C-alpha positions in Angstrom: 107.7 103.9 107.6 105.0 104.9 110.1 107.3 107.2 111.9 108.5 108.6 108.6 112.1 107.6 109.2 112.6 107.1 105.5 116.4 106.3 105.6 115.6 103.5 108.0 112.9 102.3 105.7 115.3 102.4 102.8 117.9 100.3 104.7 115.5 97.4 105.3 114.5 97.0 101.7 116.0 94.5 99.3 118.5 95.6 96.7 115.9 94.8 94.0 113.3 97.0 95.7 115.8 99.8 96.1 116.9 99.5 92.4 113.3 99.4 91.2 112.3 102.5 93.2 115.4 104.4 92.0 114.6 103.4 88.4 110.9 104.4 88.7 111.8 107.7 90.3 114.3 108.4 87.4 111.6 107.6 84.9 109.0 109.8 86.7 111.4 112.8 86.7 112.2 112.3 83.0 108.5 111.8 82.0 107.6 115.0 83.9 109.9 116.8 81.6 112.3 117.8 84.4 116.0 117.8 83.8 117.4 114.3 84.2 118.9 113.4 87.6 121.6 110.7 87.7 120.5 107.5 89.3 123.4 107.6 91.9 122.1 111.0 93.0 118.6 109.6 93.4 119.9 106.6 95.3 121.9 108.9 97.6 118.8 111.1 98.1 116.7 108.0 99.2 119.5 106.8 101.5 119.7 110.2 103.2 116.0 111.1 103.4 116.3 113.9 100.9 113.4 115.7 99.0 112.9 113.0 96.3 112.8 110.4 99.0 110.3 112.3 101.1 108.1 113.0 98.1 108.1 109.3 97.1 107.3 107.9 100.5 104.6 110.6 101.3 102.9 109.5 98.0 103.3 105.9 99.0 101.7 106.6 102.4 98.7 108.3 100.7 97.9 104.8 99.3 99.1 102.6 102.2 98.2 103.1 105.8 100.8 101.4 108.0 98.3 101.1 110.8 96.4 98.6 108.7 99.4 96.3 108.8 100.7 97.1 112.3 97.5 97.4 114.4 94.7 95.8 112.4 96.4 92.7 111.2 97.7 89.4 112.5 101.4 88.5 111.7 102.6 84.9 111.4 105.7 83.3 110.1 105.2 81.4 106.8 107.9 79.5 105.0 111.4 80.0 106.3 114.4 78.9 104.3 118.1 79.5 104.3 117.9 82.9 102.5 114.2 83.5 102.1 111.2 83.7 104.4 107.6 84.7 104.2 105.6 86.8 106.8 101.9 86.2 106.6 100.0 89.4 107.3 96.2 89.0 107.6 94.1 92.1 108.0 91.0 92.0 110.1 88.2 90.7 108.0 90.4 89.4 105.2 90.0 85.9 103.8 93.7 85.5 102.9 96.9 87.0 104.1 99.3 89.2 102.2 102.6 87.3 101.9 105.5 89.6 102.6 108.6 88.1 101.0 111.8 88.5 103.0 115.4 87.9 101.7 118.7 87.4 103.5 121.0 90.1 102.1 124.2 91.6 103.4 123.9 89.7 106.7 120.4 90.8 107.5 116.8 90.2 106.6 115.4 92.6 104.0 111.8 93.3 103.0 111.0 92.5 99.4 108.6 95.4 98.9 108.8 95.2 95.1 109.0 91.4 95.1 105.9 91.2 97.1 103.6 94.0 95.9 104.7 95.1 92.4 103.2 93.2 89.4 105.9 91.6 87.4 
């Protein structure tokens, strides 16, 4: 994400995170009064780093500084299970860590961005 390789970022997200982002993007386009865009086209745009993808992640990066997590935080392994794990990310000066939820999907570990940070 820091290097703005958005297709690579997309590939490491869980299916739930990707589905939620596609759905939210679809709703945002519709709510803006723009012509509807099929969800499969939105999904393809994110996978390929297209204009919708770039707009989404650039907006995300205006609210989230990757350096806070990468350079100003301590990373530790939390719970590790057969198909779930937790990475504890404690920012300098924080009392408690953020708990990044990871899931084993399609033969690899995927970051649960939505599962971790979106309110349910």
